[in-house]
FITI-722832 format. One line per field, with one value per residue (C-alpha): x, y, z; residue in three letters. Coordinates in Angstrom, 2 decimals. Each point is the difference from the previous one (the first is absolute). Layout:
xx	c(X,...)
yy	c(Y,...)
zz	c(Z,...)
res	c(ala,...)
END
This chain:
xx	c(-19.90,-1.25,0.05,-0.92,-2.98,1.47,0.54,-3.58,-1.37,2.15,-1.21,-3.62,0.56,1.56,-2.80,-2.74,1.74,-0.08,-3.64,-0.83,1.84,-1.98,-3.25,0.96,0.56,-3.28,-1.97,1.24,-0.07,-3.19,-1.94,-3.31,0.13,-1.49,2.14,0.24,1.26,2.56,1.19,0.45,1.73,2.14,1.16,0.88,1.91,1.82,1.16,0.99,2.10,1.75,0.78,1.14,1.49,2.80,0.72,0.44,2.42,1.76,1.50,2.49,-0.01,-0.48,-2.88,1.10,-1.46,1.07,-2.09,-2.98,0.45,-0.06,-3.01,-1.89,0.82,-1.28,-3.25,-0.44,0.64,-2.74,-2.38,0.92,-0.70,-3.38,-0.93,1.00,-2.14,-2.95,0.31,0.36,-3.31,-1.69,-0.38,-0.22,3.08,0.45,-3.18,-1.88,1.15,-1.91,-3.13,1.63,-1.36,-3.51,0.28,-0.46,-3.43,-1.03,1.36,-0.35,2.10,3.05,-0.06,0.38,2.94,1.55,-0.49,1.81,2.88,0.14,0.29,2.72,1.91,-0.09,1.19,2.99,1.01,-0.56,2.16,3.17,0.45,3.13,-0.28,2.45,2.92,-1.68,-1.90,-3.34,-2.15,-3.31,-0.64,-0.33,3.21,2.28,1.19,0.24,0.69,3.73,0.47,-1.82,1.92,3.27,-1.03,-1.08,3.06,2.66,-1.27,-0.04,3.37,2.03,-1.69,1.10,-2.19,-1.15,-0.24,1.54,-1.02,1.54,-0.97,2.28,2.51,0.80,-3.35,-2.34,-3.26,-2.64,-2.84,-2.60,1.92,-1.98,-2.48,2.86,1.94,-2.83,0.84,3.73,-0.57,-1.55,2.67,2.73,-1.44,0.46,-3.41,-0.09,-0.03,-3.35,-1.62,1.66,-1.32,-3.57,-0.87,0.05,-1.91,-2.71,-0.40,0.07,-2.60,-2.36,0.67,-0.82,-3.20,-1.43,1.33,-1.61,-3.33,0.21,0.55,-2.77,-2.38,0.63,-0.21,-3.25,-1.82,-2.13,1.16,-1.07,1.74,3.24,-0.04,-0.53,2.77,2.33,-0.83,0.38,3.47,1.46,-1.74,0.64,-0.03,-1.34,-0.99,3.15,-1.84,-1.68,3.40,-0.05,-3.53,-0.56,2.76,2.28,0.15,1.95,-0.68,-1.66,2.26,3.12,-1.05,1.26,2.96,1.60,2.34,-1.83,-3.02,-2.80,-3.20,1.61,3.54,0.21,2.54,-0.67,-3.43,1.15,-1.89,2.12,-2.41,1.37,-1.75,0.75,0.71,1.80,2.22,0.34,-0.27,1.82,3.12,0.19,1.13,0.37,-3.61,-1.20,1.63,-0.85,-3.69,0.16,0.71,-1.98,-3.51,0.02,1.44,-2.83,-2.44,1.50,0.14,-3.62,-1.04,1.98,-1.09,-3.69,-1.00,1.63,2.56,2.72,2.40,0.45,1.78,3.19,-0.14,-0.75,2.99,2.32,-1.04,0.31,3.45,1.18,-1.07,2.68,2.52,-2.78,-1.78,0.66,-2.97,-2.38,1.48,-0.54,-3.53,-0.82,1.32,-2.34,-2.93,0.84,0.12,-3.39,-1.70,1.67,-1.25,-3.49,0.12,1.04,-2.78,-2.53,1.23,-0.43,-3.44,1.17,-0.39,-2.97,1.90,3.09,-1.94,-1.76,3.34,1.55,-2.88,0.16,3.71,-0.77,-2.58,2.32,3.20,-0.57,-0.53,2.85,2.37,-1.08,0.68,3.30,1.15,-0.75,1.73,3.13,0.18,-0.22,2.76,2.19,-0.16,-1.21,3.43,0.78,1.52,-2.91,-2.35,2.08,-0.12,-3.79,-0.29,2.16,-2.29,-3.06,1.73,0.83,-3.60,-1.20,2.47,-1.22,-3.58,1.04,1.69,-3.10,-2.19,2.38,0.09,-3.79,-0.08,2.42,-2.18,-2.93,2.08,-0.06,3.66,0.85,-2.42,1.74,3.43,-1.09,-1.24,1.53,3.00,0.83,-0.27,2.26,2.58,0.18,0.18,2.70,2.17,0.09,-0.10,2.42,3.16,-0.91,-0.69,3.28,2.12,-1.36,-2.81,1.04,3.60,-1.05,-2.92,2.22,2.83,-2.35,-2.17,-3.07,-2.45,-0.97,-2.90,-2.00,-3.66,-2.43,1.71,0.37,-2.87,2.41,-1.69,-3.49,-2.56,-0.11,-3.66,0.24,3.15,-1.67,-3.30,1.64,2.30,-2.43,-3.16,-3.28,1.70,1.27,-3.46,-1.55,2.66,-0.51,-3.77,0.31,2.21,-2.52,-3.10,1.19,-0.98,2.20,1.24,0.78,1.81,2.47,1.24,0.89,1.68,3.52,-0.46,-0.26,3.12,1.99,-1.22,0.88,3.42,0.76,-1.08,2.39,3.02,1.96,2.05,2.12,1.67,-2.59,-3.25,-1.98,0.99,-2.36,-2.73,1.29,-1.54,-3.05,-1.11,-0.36,-2.32,-1.74,-0.71,-1.98,-1.75,-1.01,-1.89,-1.73,-0.80,-1.38,-2.38,-1.21,-0.41,-2.14,-2.07,-0.70,-0.92,-2.31,-2.07,-0.89,-3.24,-0.40,2.17,0.67,1.08,2.15,1.70,0.69,1.42,2.22,1.27,0.74,1.81,2.07,0.97,0.92,2.04,1.93,0.45,3.27,1.60,-1.17,1.58,3.22,0.22,-0.70,2.96,2.24,-1.20,1.17,3.01,3.48,3.34,3.53,1.91,3.24,0.85,1.86,3.29,-0.74,-0.81,3.12,2.13,-1.71,0.64,3.71,0.00,-1.73,2.52,3.22,-0.27,0.21,-3.31,1.33,1.56,-0.46,-0.81,0.19,-3.10,-2.07,-2.88,-2.93,-2.88,-0.29,3.49,0.34,3.21,-1.52,-3.57,0.69,3.40,-0.06,3.41,0.84,0.17,1.85,-3.17,-3.52,-2.85,-0.57,-3.73,0.39,2.78,-1.38,-3.36,1.75,1.86,3.46,3.19,0.72,1.20,3.74,-0.18,-2.22,2.67,2.78,-1.74,-0.05,3.61,1.21,-1.53,1.13,3.47,1.05,3.75,-0.37,-2.47,1.75,-0.33,-3.79,0.18,2.20,-2.00,-3.37,1.41,-1.06,0.83,-1.73,-1.18,-2.99,-0.10,-3.23,-2.21,-1.44,3.40,0.94,-3.20,0.40,3.66,2.74,1.77,3.77,-0.05,3.62,0.94,-2.04,1.60,3.49,-0.57,-2.24,-0.50,-3.04,-1.49,-3.33,-0.91,-3.12,0.32,-2.36,1.02,3.60,0.95,3.46,1.81,1.78,2.84,1.40,-2.64,-3.20)
yy	c(-28.88,0.60,-3.64,-0.99,-1.11,-3.47,-0.14,1.13,-2.67,-2.63,1.04,-0.11,-3.44,-1.22,1.48,-1.50,-3.39,-0.16,1.14,-2.82,-2.49,1.13,-0.35,-3.56,-0.93,1.65,-1.81,-3.32,0.54,2.10,-1.58,0.09,3.76,2.32,1.13,3.53,-1.29,-2.25,2.91,2.22,-2.68,-0.90,3.59,0.11,-3.28,1.27,3.17,-2.11,-2.29,3.04,1.21,-3.30,-2.17,2.45,0.47,-3.72,-0.31,3.19,-1.70,-2.00,2.20,3.54,2.16,-0.53,-0.76,-3.61,-0.14,1.40,-2.46,-2.88,1.57,0.14,-3.63,-0.93,1.93,-1.60,-3.40,0.61,1.17,-2.91,-2.49,1.59,-0.03,-3.68,-0.81,1.85,-1.89,-3.27,0.69,1.33,3.51,3.16,1.72,3.57,-0.09,0.08,3.60,1.22,0.45,2.51,3.13,-1.37,0.92,3.67,-0.85,-1.84,2.54,3.57,1.34,-1.56,2.91,2.31,-2.11,0.29,3.79,0.12,-1.94,2.29,3.04,-1.77,-0.66,3.73,0.79,-2.34,1.51,3.53,-0.78,-0.53,2.42,0.92,3.38,2.72,-1.99,-0.08,-2.67,0.89,-1.90,0.51,0.92,-3.57,-1.29,2.93,-1.63,-3.70,-0.35,0.75,-2.82,-2.52,1.12,-0.55,-3.62,-0.56,1.46,-1.32,-3.55,0.12,1.72,-1.60,-3.42,-0.80,-2.60,0.01,3.68,2.80,3.59,2.38,2.61,-1.65,-2.32,-3.26,-0.24,-2.80,1.24,-1.46,2.21,-2.13,0.50,-2.36,2.85,1.78,-2.93,-0.66,3.43,-0.75,-3.05,2.13,2.66,-2.63,-1.04,3.51,1.57,3.72,0.64,1.78,-2.89,-2.58,1.88,0.34,-3.26,-2.28,2.66,0.12,-3.79,0.00,2.78,-2.15,-2.96,2.09,1.58,-3.17,-2.20,2.19,0.03,-3.79,-0.41,2.45,-1.66,-3.42,1.28,1.90,-1.82,2.93,2.23,3.23,-0.86,-1.01,3.15,2.17,-1.79,0.65,3.73,0.20,-1.50,1.74,3.37,0.07,3.23,1.62,3.48,1.76,1.84,2.25,1.63,1.36,1.44,3.68,2.09,2.31,0.24,-2.86,-2.37,-2.55,0.47,-0.80,-3.66,0.23,2.30,-0.58,-2.89,-2.74,1.97,-2.26,-1.25,-3.42,1.14,3.16,-0.41,3.46,-1.28,-3.60,-1.36,-3.09,-2.64,0.54,-0.99,-3.54,0.84,3.31,-0.67,-3.79,-1.58,2.82,0.68,-3.19,-2.65,-2.72,0.62,-0.04,-3.31,-1.47,0.77,-1.43,-3.34,0.57,0.51,-3.09,-1.98,1.21,-1.12,-3.51,-0.10,1.06,-2.70,-2.55,1.04,0.84,-1.83,-3.35,0.25,-1.77,-0.30,3.77,-0.10,-1.15,2.78,2.64,-1.30,0.20,3.55,0.97,-1.50,2.07,3.27,0.99,1.44,1.53,1.69,-1.15,1.90,-1.80,-3.32,0.90,1.25,-3.18,-2.08,1.86,-0.59,-3.68,-0.07,1.67,-2.28,-3.09,0.74,0.58,-3.27,-1.90,1.60,-0.89,-3.59,-0.20,1.60,3.08,2.64,1.68,0.56,1.16,2.61,1.27,0.46,1.67,2.45,0.89,0.66,2.34,1.93,0.31,0.31,3.46,1.79,-2.04,1.17,3.60,-0.18,-1.81,2.62,2.82,-1.85,-0.78,3.40,1.97,-2.17,0.04,-3.77,-0.28,-1.44,-2.63,-3.50,-0.98,0.43,-2.56,-2.29,0.43,-0.79,-3.10,-0.99,0.38,-2.04,-2.75,0.01,-0.41,-2.86,-1.63,0.31,-1.53,-2.83,-0.68,-0.04,-2.31,-2.35,-0.03,-0.65,-2.88,-1.55,0.06,-1.72,2.97,1.01,-1.88,2.25,3.08,-1.41,-0.67,3.55,2.66,-2.23,-0.22,3.80,0.57,-2.52,1.42,3.59,-0.76,-1.99,2.88,2.98,-0.97,0.02,3.52,1.18,-1.34,1.05,3.56,1.19,-1.10,1.19,3.57,0.09,-1.13,2.41,2.93,-0.71,-0.03,-1.72,2.13,0.96,3.04,0.80,1.80,-0.02,3.74,1.36,2.50,2.69,-0.92,-1.86,-3.58,0.07,3.40,-1.00,-2.99,1.80,2.83,-2.39,-2.84,2.08,-1.68,-3.18,-0.60,0.60,-2.45,-2.61,0.26,-0.20,-2.98,-1.86,0.45,-1.07,-2.53,-3.64,-2.64,-1.58,3.42,1.25,-2.87,1.28,3.39,-1.17,0.20,3.76,0.35,-2.15,2.08,3.27,-0.90,-1.28,3.15,2.25,-1.60,-1.02,1.73,-1.93,2.81,3.14,2.16,0.11,0.75,-3.28,-2.02,1.08,-2.75,-2.40,2.10,0.25,-3.78,0.05,3.01,-2.03,-2.50,2.85,1.52,-3.23,0.23,3.72,-0.60,-2.65,2.25,3.02,-1.84,-1.55,3.52,1.32,-2.95,1.10,3.26,-0.89,2.91,-0.47,3.73,0.43,-3.10,1.35,3.36,-1.67,-2.25,3.00,2.03,-2.99,-0.55,3.68,0.12,-3.19,0.65,3.79,0.13,-2.75,1.49,3.34,-1.69,-1.98,3.18,1.58,-2.89,0.23,3.65,0.07,0.29,0.45,0.06,-2.96,0.22,3.37,1.39,-1.76,-3.09,-2.24,1.03,-0.80,-3.35,-0.86,0.71,-2.13,-2.86,0.03,0.54,-1.17,-3.68,-1.40,-0.38,3.49,1.90,3.71,2.58,2.26,1.78,-1.90,1.48,-2.37,0.79,-1.18,-0.63,-2.02,-2.91,0.39,0.29,-1.66,-2.73,0.99,0.05,3.14,0.31,0.75,0.37,2.00,-0.47,0.22,-3.42,-1.54,0.83,-1.59,-3.11,-0.28,0.35,1.23,2.98,2.64,-0.63,0.27,3.07,1.69,-1.23,1.45,3.46,-0.22,-1.14,3.08,2.52,-1.48,-2.13,0.26,-1.21,-2.82,-2.04,-3.05,0.42,-0.04,-3.10,-1.95,0.75,-0.85,3.38,0.14,3.22,3.26,1.98,3.72,1.82,2.69,-2.66,-0.74,3.66,0.76,-3.00,0.45,2.63,-1.64,0.40,0.09,1.10,-3.13,-2.23,1.59,-0.52,-3.64,-1.41,0.18,1.60,-2.46,1.76,3.69,1.55,3.28,-1.04,-3.53,-1.18,-3.65,-0.76,-3.33,-1.17,-1.94,-3.04,-0.11,-1.28)
zz	c(3.90,-3.54,-1.09,-3.54,-2.05,-0.28,3.74,0.62,-2.35,1.64,3.43,-1.12,-1.51,3.24,2.07,-2.19,-0.07,3.81,-0.02,-2.43,2.19,2.99,-1.94,-0.95,3.65,1.07,-2.74,1.32,3.75,0.17,-2.80,1.91,0.22,-2.63,-2.89,1.43,3.37,-1.72,-2.17,3.07,2.08,-2.99,-0.33,3.71,-0.31,-3.08,1.79,3.02,-2.22,-1.50,3.51,1.49,-2.78,-0.95,3.70,0.54,-2.92,1.04,3.06,-2.14,-3.15,1.27,-1.17,-3.57,-3.41,0.55,3.17,-1.88,-2.80,2.49,1.71,-3.27,-0.69,3.44,-0.58,-3.42,1.57,2.55,-2.74,-2.26,2.76,0.64,-3.71,-0.19,3.03,-1.56,-3.27,1.87,1.74,-3.12,1.43,-2.09,1.39,-1.22,-2.04,3.30,0.48,-3.06,2.12,2.35,-1.79,0.53,3.65,-1.02,-1.38,3.15,2.47,-1.11,2.90,-1.60,-2.42,2.98,1.23,-3.46,0.17,3.34,-1.53,-3.02,2.26,1.98,-3.24,-0.66,3.54,-0.31,-3.34,1.37,3.06,-2.07,-2.88,-1.93,-1.70,-1.02,1.48,3.37,1.94,1.53,2.47,1.74,3.63,1.29,-1.59,0.79,3.21,-0.80,-3.70,0.21,2.51,-2.16,-3.08,1.88,0.72,-3.61,-1.68,2.42,-0.25,-3.77,-0.38,2.81,-0.14,3.55,1.70,2.75,-0.84,2.03,0.63,-2.48,2.57,2.55,-1.76,1.74,1.77,-1.11,-1.51,2.37,-1.18,-1.91,-3.22,-2.24,-0.52,-1.78,-1.48,-2.46,-1.52,0.26,-2.20,-2.75,0.36,-0.27,-3.38,-1.33,0.49,0.89,3.73,-0.07,-1.86,2.28,3.00,-1.32,-1.79,3.08,1.97,-2.64,0.19,3.81,0.07,-2.06,2.27,3.08,-1.33,-1.52,2.79,2.66,-1.79,-0.47,3.74,0.98,-2.43,1.51,3.56,-0.45,-2.77,-1.13,-2.86,1.74,3.26,-1.68,-2.15,3.07,1.90,-2.97,0.05,3.76,-0.21,-3.04,0.48,3.71,1.89,3.15,1.05,-1.18,-2.75,2.59,0.75,-3.55,-0.03,0.79,1.57,-1.95,-3.78,-1.47,2.88,-2.31,-3.01,2.05,-0.25,-3.60,0.52,3.43,0.84,1.91,1.12,-1.14,1.66,0.60,0.90,2.04,2.77,1.54,1.10,0.49,-3.02,-0.60,-1.42,-3.52,-3.17,-1.08,-3.65,0.34,3.01,0.14,-3.44,-1.82,2.12,2.13,-2.51,2.66,1.09,-3.62,-0.89,3.39,-0.46,-3.53,1.65,3.25,-1.41,-2.30,2.93,2.25,-2.69,-0.08,3.80,0.31,-2.47,1.99,3.51,-0.57,-3.19,0.55,-2.85,1.96,-2.93,0.05,3.35,-1.73,-2.60,2.65,1.97,-3.05,-0.80,3.66,0.20,-2.95,1.64,2.56,-2.47,-2.06,2.91,3.56,1.47,-2.35,1.11,3.69,-0.67,-1.88,2.91,2.35,-2.36,-0.05,3.77,0.37,-2.52,1.43,3.50,-1.37,-1.92,3.09,2.08,-2.68,-0.10,3.77,-0.05,1.92,-2.67,1.69,3.23,-1.86,-2.00,3.15,1.75,-3.01,-0.45,3.66,-0.45,-2.93,2.03,3.02,-2.00,-1.45,3.35,1.46,-2.77,0.56,3.72,-0.54,-2.53,2.46,2.84,-2.00,-1.60,3.26,1.50,-3.10,-0.42,-3.58,-0.83,2.60,0.06,2.25,-2.95,-1.91,3.04,0.14,-3.68,0.45,2.88,-2.23,-2.70,2.45,1.23,-3.58,-0.55,3.23,-1.21,-3.32,1.85,2.09,-3.11,-1.83,3.00,0.13,-3.76,0.50,2.69,-2.40,-2.69,-2.36,0.12,-3.22,-1.91,1.40,-0.88,-3.60,-0.41,2.22,0.72,-3.72,-0.32,3.01,-1.20,-3.54,1.22,2.61,-2.37,-2.43,2.38,2.74,-2.16,-1.13,3.50,1.39,-2.95,-0.27,2.25,3.47,-0.50,-0.77,2.41,2.85,-0.81,-0.49,3.07,-2.23,2.32,2.97,2.18,-1.10,0.60,-2.23,-3.42,-0.88,2.10,1.57,2.10,-1.20,2.02,-1.22,-1.07,-1.66,-1.92,-1.63,-0.50,-2.00,-1.86,-0.82,-0.07,-0.95,-1.14,3.53,1.49,-2.50,0.72,3.77,-0.37,-2.29,2.45,2.78,-1.92,-2.57,0.26,1.60,-3.24,-1.49,3.09,-0.24,-3.33,1.49,3.22,-1.46,-0.46,3.80,0.54,-2.47,1.48,3.57,-1.01,-2.04,2.89,2.51,-2.05,-2.73,-2.50,-1.47,1.36,-1.73,1.97,-3.16,-1.68,2.18,-2.36,-2.31,2.51,0.79,-3.62,-0.25,2.97,-1.55,-3.15,2.10,1.83,-3.34,-0.72,3.34,-0.47,-3.51,1.30,2.77,-2.29,-2.54,2.77,1.34,-3.43,-0.57,3.00,-1.76,-1.75,-2.40,-3.04,-0.48,3.62,-0.23,-3.13,1.62,3.10,-2.14,-2.00,3.13,1.52,-3.15,-0.15,3.68,-0.24,-3.21,-0.28,2.04,-2.11,-3.30,0.93,1.06,-3.24,-1.95,1.77,-1.05,-3.57,-0.34,2.35,-1.43,1.74,-1.41,1.38,-1.98,-1.48,-2.95,-0.65,2.11,-2.98,-1.91,3.06,0.41,-3.62,0.53,3.17,-1.78,-2.82,1.96,3.60,1.03,1.30,3.55,0.20,3.27,-0.48,2.77,-0.03,2.61,1.65,-1.93,-0.66,-3.72,-0.79,-3.74,0.37,1.91,-1.38,-3.72,-0.47,2.61,1.36,3.70,2.11,3.29,1.95,-1.27,1.47,3.76,-0.74,-1.62,2.07,3.43,-0.67,-1.29,3.29,-1.61,1.76,-2.21,2.52,-0.48,-3.77,0.19,2.15,-2.30,-3.07,1.53,1.11,-3.44,-1.58,2.60,0.75,-3.00,0.68,3.60,-0.77,-2.64,2.25,-0.22,-3.79,0.09,2.61,-1.67,-3.45,-1.42,-3.69,-0.99,1.56,-1.24,0.63,-0.85,1.50,2.33,1.56,0.17,1.93,2.29,0.99,0.13,-2.89,-0.37,-3.81,-0.16,1.95,-2.34,-3.06,1.43,0.85,-2.73,-3.76,-1.56,-2.49,-0.54,0.26,-1.50,1.83,2.77,0.81,0.43,0.24,1.39,-0.33,3.14,-1.55,1.76,2.77,-1.56)
res	c(met,glu,gly,ser,leu,gly,gly,ala,leu,gly,ala,val,gly,met,phe,leu,ala,phe,gln,ala,cys,gly,ala,ala,val,ala,cys,thr,cys,leu,arg,arg,glu,ser,ser,gly,val,arg,leu,leu,leu,gly,ser,val,leu,gly,ser,leu,met,leu,gln,trp,phe,pro,ala,leu,trp,ala,phe,pro,leu,gly,phe,ser,leu,ala,ala,his,gly,met,ala,leu,leu,leu,ala,leu,gly,cys,ala,gly,ala,cys,val,tyr,ile,asn,arg,lys,lys,gly,leu,arg,gly,phe,arg,gly,leu,ala,gly,ala,pro,gly,ala,phe,arg,arg,gln,ala,phe,leu,trp,ala,val,leu,leu,phe,trp,gly,phe,tyr,val,tyr,leu,val,ala,his,ser,phe,gln,val,arg,asp,asn,arg,val,tyr,cys,cys,gln,ala,thr,tyr,gly,asp,met,ser,met,his,leu,ser,phe,ile,thr,ser,leu,ala,arg,gln,gln,val,phe,pro,pro,glu,tyr,ser,leu,leu,pro,gly,met,arg,leu,ser,tyr,pro,phe,leu,ser,asp,ser,ile,ser,ser,ser,leu,tyr,leu,leu,gly,ala,pro,leu,arg,phe,ser,tyr,ala,leu,pro,met,trp,ala,ala,gly,ala,gln,val,phe,phe,gly,ala,tyr,leu,phe,phe,arg,arg,met,leu,gly,gly,lys,gly,lys,ser,ala,leu,ala,phe,leu,leu,phe,phe,leu,asn,gly,gly,leu,gly,val,phe,tyr,phe,leu,gly,gly,gln,glu,gly,asn,phe,ser,arg,ile,phe,thr,ala,phe,tyr,gln,thr,pro,thr,asn,tyr,val,asp,glu,asn,ile,arg,trp,val,asn,val,ile,ala,asp,met,met,leu,pro,gln,arg,ala,thr,leu,phe,gly,trp,ala,ile,leu,phe,pro,thr,leu,tyr,leu,leu,tyr,arg,ala,ala,phe,glu,gly,gln,gly,arg,tyr,phe,leu,trp,ala,gly,ile,leu,ala,gly,ala,leu,pro,met,val,his,thr,his,ser,phe,leu,ala,leu,ala,leu,val,cys,gly,gly,trp,leu,val,trp,gly,leu,cys,arg,gly,leu,gly,arg,glu,gly,arg,ala,val,ala,ile,ala,lys,ser,ala,val,ala,ala,gly,leu,pro,phe,met,cys,leu,leu,lys,asp,leu,leu,his,thr,arg,gly,leu,glu,asp,ser,pro,trp,leu,leu,val,ser,ala,cys,gly,met,ala,leu,ala,cys,leu,ala,leu,leu,gly,val,leu,leu,phe,ser,thr,tyr,arg,arg,gly,gln,leu,glu,arg,val,ala,arg,thr,trp,gly,val,leu,ala,leu,ala,ala,cys,leu,leu,ala,leu,pro,gln,leu,phe,leu,trp,thr,phe,arg,gln,ala,gly,ala,gly,his,phe,val,arg,gly,his,phe,gly,trp,val,thr,gly,glu,asp,asn,tyr,leu,trp,phe,tyr,leu,lys,asn,leu,gly,leu,ser,gly,ile,leu,ala,leu,gly,gly,leu,leu,val,cys,arg,gln,glu,arg,phe,ala,arg,tyr,val,pro,ala,leu,val,ile,trp,val,met,ala,glu,phe,val,glu,phe,gln,pro,asn,asp,tyr,asp,asn,asn,lys,leu,leu,tyr,val,gly,phe,ala,leu,leu,cys,cys,cys,gly,ala,glu,phe,ala,leu,asp,leu,leu,ala,lys,ile,lys,arg,arg,gln,ala,arg,gly,leu,ala,ala,gly,ala,met,ala,leu,phe,leu,thr,ala,pro,ala,val,leu,thr,leu,gly,arg,glu,ala,val,ser,glu,tyr,glu,leu,tyr,gly,asp,gly,ala,leu,ala,leu,cys,gln,tyr,val,glu,glu,asn,leu,pro,pro,asp,ala,val,val,leu,thr,asp,thr,arg,his,asn,asn,glu,ile,cys,ala,leu,thr,gly,arg,asn,val,val,cys,gly,ser,pro,ser,tyr,leu,phe,tyr,his,gly,leu,pro,tyr,tyr,gly,arg,glu,tyr,ala,ala,gly,glu,met,tyr,thr,arg,pro,arg,glu,thr,leu,asp,phe,tyr,arg,asn,leu,arg,val,gly,tyr,val,leu,leu,ser,asp,phe,glu,arg,ser,ser,tyr,gln,val,asp,gln,glu,gly,leu,asp,ser,leu,phe,thr,arg,val,tyr,asp,asp,gly,gly,arg,ile,leu,tyr,gln,val,glu,gly,met,gly)
END
């Protein structure tokens, strides 16, 4: 866990080498873009290479240093080929990136984006602290960080590929693990665990912030609109702050002291539209690294679909195809965006865009009251979870495919199908060739076994009225987005249509056992709606003639929109919780030095399990809070773990069948089970005892 200075320097060197290789590819393939865009896309490509190239070589070589050496050679080969092509054509190559800092002179808001990133760097460092032989985290990472650490450490230590769950040995890891393998690569090279965890997140945070602003800037054109869209998305929040105003003494201060009682995450009042930075980018590593690819891909796709840059369809397809094992939800959301923009492009080519926009706007106007009535009807009859909702969603999907088929046939009759094949067809082919092997090897296996896809209406609206739920969760930003959809011009509306497709899909179908996780789809639609809301807001402000009144209105709007998020982020900045207590690090050091990498250790099923999180060793059964939502069959092992502690003499077959090599006995296990310590002492050998934690060796069974 501690690593070494040499290991850290080697990891930094490896990371920067892949970043440089990505920049070389971007300078060649996107040479018509500005230096800032090429630098950003190059960084994304470099991170993607470090995620995917070691994984490709790990199939024959394991997740080993040899695989990483071959991955680096492959990346250098790609970069070398690009440099050769540049020289052959007389292009400037890397020297073209020197102008990237000039973007800060041309666009002052980039300094604000940089400030957001700097604060995020602090939050990541604050979320993983080692002090006084204890590990501390912040509020947002208390739940998820242990799971991600178990993926990082087990892949680096065991080097099994395709990787398996150390939380449930023998089960293939089908979670989008490339968001963690990038840290495993650095940890394998000898970098400290904390540094390995943080460095890729810092880079991905920059890619998300600057990539989102790049996309918003291209979508909206104006600097003010793109800046407002950026603030609406990253400082998102609704009306939750009003629950903390007035009332008893300490009602407001509990935002900074209580656990998960913030203006953007307050389950008691069903405030669930969590802040993007605090509750998505910080704890949800798959979302973070998925968005790092998603926003630059949306930029390329927008340039291709709306600005005639047809060569970008291929690159958008390649980036999309790499997404499933980084973040599957981002891949699905991107597919829906492609579908919406493809339909619009076909309608425009057939001269039917006016009719299409009129129908879509009518659907928006009628859709909100329809969803309210449907929610009330389903809720009163207890049908919010129903297979018929999945059937209905499939029917809607088939209707959309039929519409697409009709449009393609009409395009064929007009002799324009070849143009579609050379653009959208290239994107679809590239994405499918890369994505389908991932989906069949990992995603579909786990989704099918865990019954992930099911019908469910209304996300997490619960007992609330549909309209009231979204009003209090989205607040003014939702009102602005809805108003913008209804009044925006035809060519602008087309850009926001995918948000409606995503929203409807996410309201009828769930893609994981946890209802809440559909927000990973909804936020992509919300990003488009933030663009729409920003346009509408500035148009409204422009109608105020007096400058002073316009300034006051803008200030009041900014305060109302951002106050909930600012308070939530303030809470994260000061929060601190003990994740692994006194003695845990000393035990982990012993385990690292003395236990084989594939050892199976019997522990209780707590989520903050230092054995699997900090040492990468297997446990019999990890936390059900992780395993259930991954759709894994853990019940038998959970039962066996309890039996092995309470009846060790009678359950020796369990120890043998589960290949248990070691047993941990600490206060956690004593509080979870009625432990027969006398039986453990009579059967097994104590190999570690610090007075609070005892580690037994189960000889001849591991």
